[in-house]
C-alpha positions, 0 to 999 in steps of 0.5 A: 151671720156668715153664710155656709152654703154655696149656690149649688147647696141653695139650689138643691134645698129649694128644689127639695123643698118644692118637691116636698111641698108638691108631694104634700099637696098632691097627697093631701097631707100636712107633711108638705109644710116641712118643705118650707124648712129647706127653702128658708135655709136656702134663702138665709144661706146658712144651714144649721147642720153645716154649722156643726161641722157636717159638710165643713167645706163649701166645696163638698165633703171634707178631705181626709187631710181637712178633718180637724185633729184633736185640739185643732179648730174646725175649718168652718166653725172655729170650734176645737175638735175633741 
């Protein structure tokens, strides 16, 4: 499986995961366990949300010209836009 995250996206997810875990531990809540998910995503280098075309470009939000037209393949998933 090809990764769809760049180094910046991975760093943001690791930091976000650590903050969520810290907040859960600090507050004595089990909600902190949710912080594991962004860390796992960063370690894998593949984000399931990005696979659906959200943040289709590794460099950030797609430009207006990069948004697939009807019937054209998306820039990262290869699926055709509807």
